[in-house]
C-alpha positions as CSV (number, residue, x, y, z in Angstrom):
1,M,0.0,0.0,0.0
2,K,1.2,3.5,-0.8
3,V,1.3,6.0,2.1
4,Q,-1.2,8.8,1.3
5,L,-0.7,10.9,4.4
6,K,0.0,14.0,2.3
7,E,-3.3,13.8,0.4
8,V,-5.4,12.8,3.4
9,L,-4.0,15.6,5.6
10,K,-4.5,18.2,2.9
11,R,-8.1,17.1,2.4
12,Q,-8.8,17.1,6.1
13,L,-7.4,20.6,6.6
14,K,-9.4,21.9,3.7
15,S,-12.7,20.2,4.8
16,R,-12.2,21.6,8.4
17,N,-11.0,25.0,7.1
18,E,-8.0,24.6,9.5
19,S,-4.5,25.8,9.1
20,L,-1.3,23.8,9.9
21,N,-0.6,26.4,12.6
22,S,-3.9,25.8,14.2
23,L,-3.6,22.0,13.9
24,S,-0.2,22.1,15.5
25,R,-1.4,24.1,18.5
26,R,-4.5,22.0,19.0
27,C,-2.7,18.6,18.7
28,G,0.7,19.5,20.2
29,I,2.4,18.2,17.1
30,P,5.4,20.3,16.0
31,L,4.6,22.5,13.0
32,S,7.8,21.3,11.3
33,V,6.5,17.7,11.5
34,L,3.1,18.6,10.0
35,H,4.7,20.8,7.4
36,G,6.9,17.9,6.3
37,W,3.9,15.5,6.1
38,V,1.8,17.9,4.1
39,N,4.7,18.3,1.7
40,G,5.1,14.5,1.2
41,V,7.7,13.6,3.8
42,L,6.9,10.2,5.3
43,P,6.6,9.7,9.0
44,S,9.9,8.7,10.6
45,A,10.7,6.7,13.7
46,K,11.3,10.0,15.5
47,N,7.8,11.3,14.8
48,L,5.7,8.2,14.2
49,H,4.1,8.6,17.7
50,H,2.3,11.7,16.4
51,I,0.3,9.7,14.0
52,Q,-2.0,8.3,16.8
53,T,-2.4,11.9,18.1
54,L,-3.4,13.2,14.7
55,S,-5.7,10.2,14.1
56,N,-7.5,10.9,17.4
57,Y,-7.8,14.6,16.7
58,L,-9.2,14.1,13.2
59,E,-11.4,11.2,14.4
60,I,-10.3,8.9,11.6
61,P,-8.6,5.5,11.8
62,I,-4.9,5.3,11.4
63,S,-5.4,3.2,8.2
64,M,-7.5,6.1,6.7
65,L,-5.0,8.7,7.8
66,L,-2.0,6.9,6.3
67,F,-3.4,4.9,3.4
68,N,-6.8,6.4,2.7
69,T,-8.5,3.1,3.3
70,R,-10.4,1.4,6.1
71,E,-8.7,-1.4,8.0
72,D,-11.4,-3.9,6.8
73,Q,-10.5,-3.1,3.2
74,S,-6.9,-4.2,3.5
75,K,-6.2,-7.7,2.3
76,S,-2.9,-8.0,4.2
77,D,-2.0,-7.8,7.9
78,I,1.1,-5.7,6.9
79,L,-0.1,-2.3,5.8
80,F,3.2,-0.7,5.2
81,S,6.9,-1.8,5.1
82,S,9.9,0.3,4.6
83,E,13.6,-0.2,5.0
84,F,16.2,2.5,5.7
85,A,19.8,2.8,6.7
86,D,21.5,4.8,9.3
87,G,25.2,4.6,8.6
88,E,26.0,0.9,8.6
89,R,22.8,-0.1,10.5
90,R,19.7,-1.1,8.5
91,Y,16.2,-0.9,9.9
92,R,12.8,-2.1,8.7
93,L,9.6,-0.3,9.7
94,L,6.4,-2.3,9.6
95,I,2.8,-1.1,10.2
96,E,0.9,-4.3,10.8
97,K,-2.7,-5.0,11.9
98,I,-2.9,-7.0,15.0
99,Q,-5.9,-8.8,16.4
100,K,-7.6,-7.6,19.5
C-alpha cells in the first residue's frame, strides 16, 4: 500500500477549514512535522508517535490517515513496510494490523 498521508492531511485541513498552525497548536504536534507531512515527507521513527495523536484529533482510523483506506478493506496484515539505513545499520519499519 502506498502512504497517502499528504493527500489525506490536505483534504482534512481543507474540509475543516483549518491551518497547519492551528492543527499544530491543538494537537501538540510540532509545526515542522506537520509541514513535512503535508509536503510529502513520510513519518519517521522519530515522529511516528504523532500519527496516533493526529488520528485521534481528526477522528479517523490510522489506516485512513496513512493509506486512505479502512482497515477492513486491507487484504494484508502488513499495511506498510519500509527499509532505511543509518550509517552501517539497517532498519525495517512495519505497520501491521494486530488482532484484539
